C-alpha positions as CSV (number, residue, x, y, z in Angstrom):
1,M,114.6,114.5,86.0
2,H,115.1,118.1,85.0
3,R,114.6,120.2,88.3
4,S,112.9,122.9,85.9
5,R,110.2,120.1,85.2
6,I,109.8,119.2,88.8
7,N,109.3,122.7,89.5
8,R,106.3,122.6,87.0
9,I,104.7,119.6,88.5
10,L,104.9,121.1,91.8
11,A,102.9,124.2,91.1
12,E,100.1,122.0,89.4
13,G,100.4,119.9,92.1
14,A,99.6,122.8,94.6
15,D,96.6,124.1,91.6
16,T,94.9,121.1,92.6
17,I,95.3,121.0,96.0
18,A,93.7,123.9,96.1
19,R,91.3,123.5,93.8
20,H,89.8,120.7,96.0
21,G,89.8,122.9,99.0
22,F,93.0,121.5,100.8
23,A,95.0,124.1,102.5
24,L,99.1,123.3,102.8
25,P,100.6,124.0,105.9
26,P,103.1,126.7,105.7
27,F,106.7,125.6,105.4
28,A,105.3,124.1,101.8
29,W,106.1,127.8,100.5
30,W,109.3,128.5,101.8
31,S,111.8,128.7,99.5
32,P,115.1,126.8,99.5
33,D,116.4,129.9,101.6
34,E,114.0,129.9,104.2
35,L,114.1,126.0,104.6
36,A,117.8,126.3,105.5
37,A,117.4,129.6,108.0
38,R,114.7,127.8,109.5
39,A,116.5,124.3,109.5
40,A,116.8,124.3,113.0
41,E,113.6,125.1,113.9
42,A,112.0,123.0,111.8
43,R,114.3,120.0,112.8
44,H,111.1,117.9,112.9
45,V,110.4,118.5,109.3
46,V,113.4,117.5,108.1
47,D,114.0,114.6,110.3
48,A,111.0,113.0,109.5
49,R,110.6,114.0,105.7
50,C,108.1,116.1,105.8
51,G,107.2,118.4,102.6
52,W,107.4,118.3,98.7
53,D,108.1,114.8,96.7
54,V,107.8,114.1,93.1
55,T,109.1,110.4,91.4
56,D,109.7,109.2,88.5
57,Y,110.8,105.7,90.2
58,G,113.7,105.9,88.4
59,A,111.9,105.4,84.9
60,G,112.7,108.4,83.1
61,D,109.2,108.7,81.9
62,W,107.1,110.6,84.4
63,D,103.8,110.4,82.6
64,R,103.2,107.2,82.4
65,T,105.4,106.3,85.9
66,G,105.4,108.8,88.3
67,L,103.7,110.6,91.5
68,F,103.4,113.8,92.7
69,L,103.0,113.8,97.1
70,F,103.3,115.9,99.8
71,T,104.3,114.6,103.0
72,L,101.8,116.8,105.8
73,R,102.9,115.2,109.1
74,N,104.9,111.9,110.2
75,G,106.5,110.4,113.2
76,L,109.6,108.7,113.8
77,L,110.3,104.4,113.5
78,S,112.1,105.5,116.6
79,D,108.2,106.1,117.9
80,L,106.7,103.3,115.8
81,N,109.1,100.7,117.5
82,A,108.6,102.4,121.3
83,G,105.0,101.8,120.0
84,R,104.4,105.6,121.7
85,G,104.3,108.6,120.5
86,M,103.7,109.9,117.1
87,C,103.0,106.2,115.1
88,Y,101.3,107.9,112.0
89,A,101.9,109.9,109.3
90,E,99.8,111.9,106.7
91,K,100.1,112.6,102.9
92,L,98.5,114.1,99.6
93,L,99.6,112.2,96.6
94,I,98.2,113.1,93.3
95,S,98.0,110.5,89.9
96,R,97.3,111.8,87.0
97,Q,95.0,109.9,84.2
98,D,96.6,106.6,83.2
99,Q,99.9,107.4,85.4
100,L,101.4,104.2,87.2
101,S,102.6,103.9,90.4
102,P,103.9,100.6,90.5
103,M,103.6,97.3,92.0
104,H,105.0,97.2,95.8
105,T,104.1,96.4,99.2
106,H,105.4,97.8,103.1
107,V,107.3,95.8,105.5
108,L,105.8,97.7,108.2
109,K,103.4,100.4,106.9
110,A,99.7,99.7,107.4
111,E,97.6,102.7,104.5
112,D,94.0,103.7,104.2
113,I,94.2,105.3,100.4
114,I,91.5,107.6,100.0
115,N,90.0,109.5,97.2
116,R,89.8,113.0,98.0
117,G,88.3,113.8,94.8
118,G,88.7,113.7,90.7
119,A,88.6,110.9,88.7
120,T,88.5,107.4,89.9
121,L,91.3,105.5,91.8
122,V,92.1,102.3,90.2
123,V,94.0,100.1,93.3
124,E,95.5,96.6,91.7
125,L,95.8,94.2,94.3
126,Y,97.7,90.8,95.0
127,G,98.9,88.4,98.0
128,S,102.3,87.5,99.0
129,D,103.7,84.4,99.1
130,D,104.7,82.2,102.0
131,H,107.7,84.6,102.4
132,G,106.6,87.8,102.1
133,G,107.1,87.9,98.3
134,F,105.1,88.7,95.5
135,A,102.6,86.3,94.2
136,E,100.6,86.2,91.4
137,D,98.3,83.4,92.4
138,R,97.0,84.6,95.8
139,G,94.7,87.6,96.8
140,G,94.4,88.2,100.4
141,R,92.3,90.4,102.4
142,V,91.5,94.3,102.3
143,W,89.0,97.0,103.8
144,L,86.4,99.2,102.0
145,D,85.5,101.7,104.5
146,G,86.0,99.1,107.4
147,I,83.9,96.6,105.2
148,A,86.2,93.9,104.8
149,H,86.9,92.3,100.9
150,D,88.3,89.3,100.0
151,Y,90.3,89.7,96.4
152,G,91.6,87.5,93.9
153,P,95.1,88.0,92.3
154,G,95.3,91.0,90.5
155,E,91.8,92.2,90.9
156,K,91.1,96.1,90.1
157,L,89.4,98.0,93.0
158,R,87.8,101.1,91.5
159,L,87.4,103.8,94.2
160,A,85.5,106.6,93.7
161,P,85.5,110.0,95.5
162,G,85.3,109.5,99.4
163,E,85.7,105.8,99.3
164,S,89.1,104.2,100.6
165,V,91.0,100.9,100.9
166,T,92.7,99.8,104.2
167,L,96.0,98.2,103.2
168,R,98.5,96.5,105.2
169,P,101.7,95.1,104.7
170,G,102.1,91.8,102.4
171,D,98.9,93.4,100.5
172,W,101.2,94.1,97.1
173,H,99.4,97.3,94.8
174,A,99.7,99.1,91.6
175,F,97.0,102.0,91.6
176,W,96.9,104.7,89.1
177,G,94.5,107.5,88.1
178,E,91.2,106.7,85.2
179,G,89.2,108.6,83.4
180,G,91.3,111.8,84.8
181,E,93.5,113.0,87.6
182,V,93.0,111.7,90.9
183,L,93.7,113.2,94.2
184,I,94.4,110.5,97.0
185,G,94.8,111.2,100.7
186,E,96.9,108.4,102.4
187,V,97.1,108.0,106.4
188,S,98.8,105.4,107.5
189,T,101.8,104.8,110.5
190,V,104.8,105.9,110.4
191,N,105.7,106.3,106.4
192,D,110.0,105.4,105.6
193,D,110.2,106.2,102.1
194,E,114.2,105.1,102.4
195,T,113.8,101.2,103.8
196,D,109.9,100.4,103.6
197,N,108.9,100.4,100.7
198,V,109.3,96.8,98.4
199,F,108.9,96.7,94.7
200,R,107.8,93.5,92.6
201,D,110.4,95.1,90.0
202,P,114.0,96.3,90.5
203,I,113.3,100.3,90.3
204,G,113.8,103.2,92.4
205,R,111.6,105.1,95.0
206,F,113.6,108.1,94.5
207,S,114.3,110.2,90.9
208,D,118.0,111.7,90.0
209,I,117.6,114.9,89.0
210,E,119.0,117.5,87.0
211,E,120.0,120.6,88.2
212,D,119.2,122.7,84.7
213,E,117.2,125.4,87.0
214,P,117.4,126.0,91.0
215,P,114.6,124.5,92.8
216,T,111.1,126.4,94.0
217,H,110.5,124.3,97.3
218,L,113.0,121.5,97.7
219,L,112.1,117.9,97.5
220,V,112.2,115.6,100.8
221,S,114.8,113.7,99.1
222,D,116.9,116.8,99.2
223,Y,117.2,117.4,102.6
224,A,120.1,114.9,103.6
225,A,122.7,117.1,100.7
226,R,121.2,120.6,101.3
227,L,120.0,121.2,105.2
228,G,122.6,117.6,106.3
229,G,119.2,115.9,107.4
């Protein structure tokens, strides 16, 4: 993706979040230089990969296959492994109309996916085989706002604003906006995008970036190279 396109997506995403009455934390607005200057005091932000995230999953067509994300808070795998401390995470996501987040599951993470506002959020579900792999002929069980729901293979949930689904490891899922743009909340156990996403098809979690202009804000995928984190 071109950095100029990413900068526009960040600005558009911030406008969407504001329209829905959400306020981002102060570090969201730091420039790359300010984040670099304050990296020591913001070590948790960097280590936990909090902040801006835009991905086209390596497909090169963000309008059709992509997602905007902002990680508001996140614990560390060391806390999760210890079973104590900050074992949770929270994100805001934006899925545009018919913009696919591809079929995937997680090894460790359980998550509530919440329609925070906008259009309908479609979540397509499949179960796992005996080894945890994608099973096109199996369903499973999720919870819709705390109510158990047994799903069949390929079932599509349609979540209106305010509705949510709880997904556990082994629930294979893809999602997109139907009828317009959707602001999505994600509340989960510790989020590790480097190792905990398992995609059905061989795609990447992060995008390759072509630096055609300076970044407005750093993405979480920029941190390692630019901040040493």
